[in-house]
C-alpha positions in Angstrom: -10.1 -9.4 20.2 -11.0 -6.2 18.5 -9.1 -2.9 18.0 -5.6 -4.2 17.7 -3.2 -5.7 15.1 0.4 -6.5 14.6 2.8 -6.1 17.6 0.1 -4.6 19.8 -2.1 -7.6 19.3 0.7 -10.0 20.1 1.6 -8.1 23.3 -2.0 -8.2 24.5 -2.5 -11.8 23.6 0.6 -12.7 25.6 -0.7 -10.6 28.5 -4.1 -12.4 28.4 -2.7 -15.9 28.5 -4.9 -17.9 30.8 -3.4 -18.7 34.2 -2.3 -22.3 35.0 -4.7 -24.1 37.2 -7.8 -22.6 35.5 -8.9 -26.0 34.5 -8.6 -28.6 37.3 -9.7 -32.2 36.6 -11.9 -31.0 33.7 -13.7 -28.4 35.8 -13.4 -24.6 35.5 -11.9 -22.9 38.6 -14.5 -20.0 38.8 -12.8 -18.0 41.7 -9.5 -18.0 39.7 -11.4 -17.0 36.5 -13.1 -14.1 38.3 -9.7 -12.8 39.6 -8.3 -13.1 36.1 -11.2 -11.2 34.5 -10.9 -8.4 37.1 -7.2 -8.0 36.4 -7.4 -8.4 32.6 -8.1 -4.8 31.6 -5.1 -3.6 33.6 -2.9 -6.3 32.0 -4.0 -5.0 28.5 -3.2 -1.4 29.4 0.3 -2.4 30.7 1.0 -4.5 27.6 0.4 -1.5 25.4 2.5 1.0 27.3 5.9 -0.2 26.0 4.6 0.4 22.5 3.7 4.0 23.3 0.0 3.8 24.2 -0.5 5.2 27.7 -4.2 6.0 27.4 -5.6 2.7 26.3 -9.0 1.4 27.5 -10.0 -2.2 27.6 -13.1 -4.3 28.3 -12.6 -8.1 28.9 -15.7 -10.3 29.1 -16.6 -14.0 29.1 -19.4 -14.8 26.7 -21.3 -18.0 26.0 -21.5 -19.3 22.4 -24.4 -21.1 20.8 -22.5 -24.3 21.4 -22.7 -23.5 25.2 -19.0 -23.0 25.4 -17.4 -19.8 26.9 -15.2 -17.5 24.9 -12.9 -14.7 26.3 -13.5 -11.5 24.4 -11.5 -8.3 24.6 -12.4 -4.9 23.2 -9.5 -2.4 23.2 -9.3 1.2 22.3 -5.6 2.2 22.0 -6.1 5.9 22.3 -3.6 8.5 21.0 0.1 7.4 21.2 2.8 9.2 23.1 5.3 10.6 20.5 9.0 11.5 20.8 9.3 15.2 21.0 13.1 15.5 21.5 16.1 13.3 21.3 19.5 14.3 22.8 22.3 11.7 22.3 25.8 12.8 23.2 29.2 11.2 23.0 31.8 12.1 25.6 35.4 11.1 26.1 38.2 10.0 23.9 35.8 8.3 21.4 33.5 11.2 20.8 34.8 11.8 17.3 34.7 8.2 16.2 32.8 8.0 12.9 31.3 4.6 13.7 29.8 5.9 16.9 28.5 9.1 15.2 26.9 6.9 12.5 25.3 4.8 15.2 23.8 7.9 16.8 22.5 9.0 13.4 20.9 5.6 12.9 19.1 5.6 16.3 15.8 3.8 15.5 13.6 6.5 17.0 13.2 9.9 15.5 11.3 13.0 16.6 7.6 12.5 15.8 7.8 8.7 16.1 5.6 6.8 18.5 7.6 6.0 21.6 8.6 2.4 21.5 10.5 0.9 24.4 12.0 -2.0 22.4 13.4 0.4 19.7 14.8 2.7 22.4 16.6 -0.2 24.1 17.9 -1.6 20.7 19.4 1.8 19.8 20.9 2.4 23.2 22.5 -1.0 23.4 23.8 -0.9 19.8 25.6 2.3 20.6 27.4 0.9 23.6 28.2 -2.4 21.8 29.8 -0.3 19.0 32.0 1.4 21.5 33.0 -1.9 23.1 33.9 -3.3 19.6 36.2 -0.2 19.1 38.1 -1.0 22.3 36.4 1.4 24.6 36.0 -1.2 27.3 34.8 1.1 30.0 32.1 2.7 27.9 28.9 3.5 29.9 25.9 5.7 29.9 26.1 8.5 32.4 22.6 9.6 31.2 19.9 7.2 30.0 16.5 8.8 30.5 13.1 8.6 28.8 10.7 11.2 30.2 7.1 10.5 29.5 4.5 13.4 29.7 1.3 11.4 29.5 -1.0 14.4 29.5 0.9 16.1 26.7 1.3 12.9 24.7 5.0 13.5 24.3 8.3 12.1 25.5 11.9 13.1 25.7 15.0 10.9 25.2 18.3 11.8 26.7 21.4 9.6 26.4 25.1 10.4 27.1 27.7 7.8 26.4 31.0 8.3 28.2 33.5 6.2 26.1 36.4 6.2 28.5 39.9 5.1 27.3 40.4 3.1 24.2 42.3 -0.2 24.6 44.4 -1.3 21.6 45.4 -4.8 20.8 48.8 -3.7 19.2 50.5 -5.5 16.5 49.3 -8.7 14.8 51.7 -10.9 12.7 50.1 -12.8 9.8 51.5 -16.0 8.3 50.6 -17.5 4.9 51.8 -20.4 2.8 52.9 -20.3 -0.9 53.3 -23.5 -2.7 55.1 -24.1 -6.1 55.4 -27.2 -8.3 58.9 -26.3 -9.4 61.7 -23.7 -9.3 60.2 -20.2 -9.4 60.4 -16.6 -8.2 57.1 -15.7 -6.7 55.9 -12.1 -6.4 53.3 -11.5 -3.7 51.8 -8.8 -1.4 49.4 -8.6 1.6 46.0 -6.8 1.6 44.0 -6.1 4.8 40.5 -4.6 4.9 38.8 -3.2 8.0 37.8 0.4 8.8 40.6 1.2 6.3 42.3 -0.7 3.5 46.0 -1.4 3.4 48.1 -3.0 0.6 51.8 -3.8 1.1 54.5 -3.4 -1.5 55.3 -6.4 -3.7 57.9 -8.8 -2.4 59.5 -11.9 -3.8 60.4 -15.4 -2.6 62.8 -17.6 -4.5 62.1 -21.4 -4.8 65.0 -23.5 -5.9 62.8 -26.5 -6.0 59.1 -27.3 -5.7 57.9 -26.8 -2.1 56.2 -24.6 0.4 57.4 -21.3 2.0 55.6 -19.4 4.7 56.0 -15.6 4.5 55.6 -14.0 8.0 56.7 -10.5 7.0 53.4 -8.7 7.5 52.7 -7.0 10.8 49.5 -5.0 11.2 48.5 -2.7 14.1 44.9 -3.7 14.8 42.1 -2.4 16.9 38.8 -4.0 17.7 36.8 -4.7 14.6 36.1 -7.0 11.7 38.9 -7.6 9.1 39.7 -9.6 6.1 43.4 -10.5 5.3 44.5 -11.6 1.8 47.8 -13.1 0.6 47.8 -12.3 -3.1 50.3 -13.8 -5.6 50.7 -11.8 -8.8 53.5 -13.7 -10.5 54.2 -16.1 -12.1 50.5 -17.1 -11.7 47.9 -14.9 -10.1 46.1 -16.4 -7.1 45.1 -15.5 -3.6 43.9 -16.8 -0.2 41.6 -14.8 2.0 40.6 -15.1 5.6 38.0 -13.2 7.7 38.7 -12.5 11.4 37.4 -10.4 14.2 39.1 -8.7 17.1 36.7 -7.9 20.0 36.8 -6.9 23.6 36.8 -9.7 26.1 
């Protein structure tokens, strides 16, 4: 195959996979091969369109080698790609000011001037909605999701509008830890939680009359959807800590 490389080559190779039944009992099914060869150029063209090439040309032939075997050859001219001429991504609803969503919009994988790529468009679109779901906007949906392709002008326009809807909160979460001593002691400790923001509680103490285990359950945290780490840190008489990662996500 000539004229292609990388992802374009992989797409076309997949499109030109020989059909099942082409070889039957060791013999070549000529009628089926003829049908395949007639349709092959169109398959090549369709395989390149998701990658932004809407004016490709292809010639697919079957040639004999010196060893008297037959080889499928494809010559492809991609042509000029369709590029992104405008991107309009809007956030609507109660979550329109969420920094995480704004950052996701800014990180959209296609920019003006890029070759239109269906996979990158879908990746960016889906990532934006999944971020909204992770933040508790369970009804988030696109009221506009359009890619307009102007083949003759070699340009395209992307328009997305995400309506976040209402945010659902999970309320208060109570954490429990365990502190062990090997004798009488007064233990000083505090809690630390890291997520979108960091919170550290004031120091508290627990008195141990004898060696043993006590389980402080005095930390209550108002959590939304997201990724968190929770740390129970002892600062006196010996500094140590225990950390746990957890995630709260929409069902």
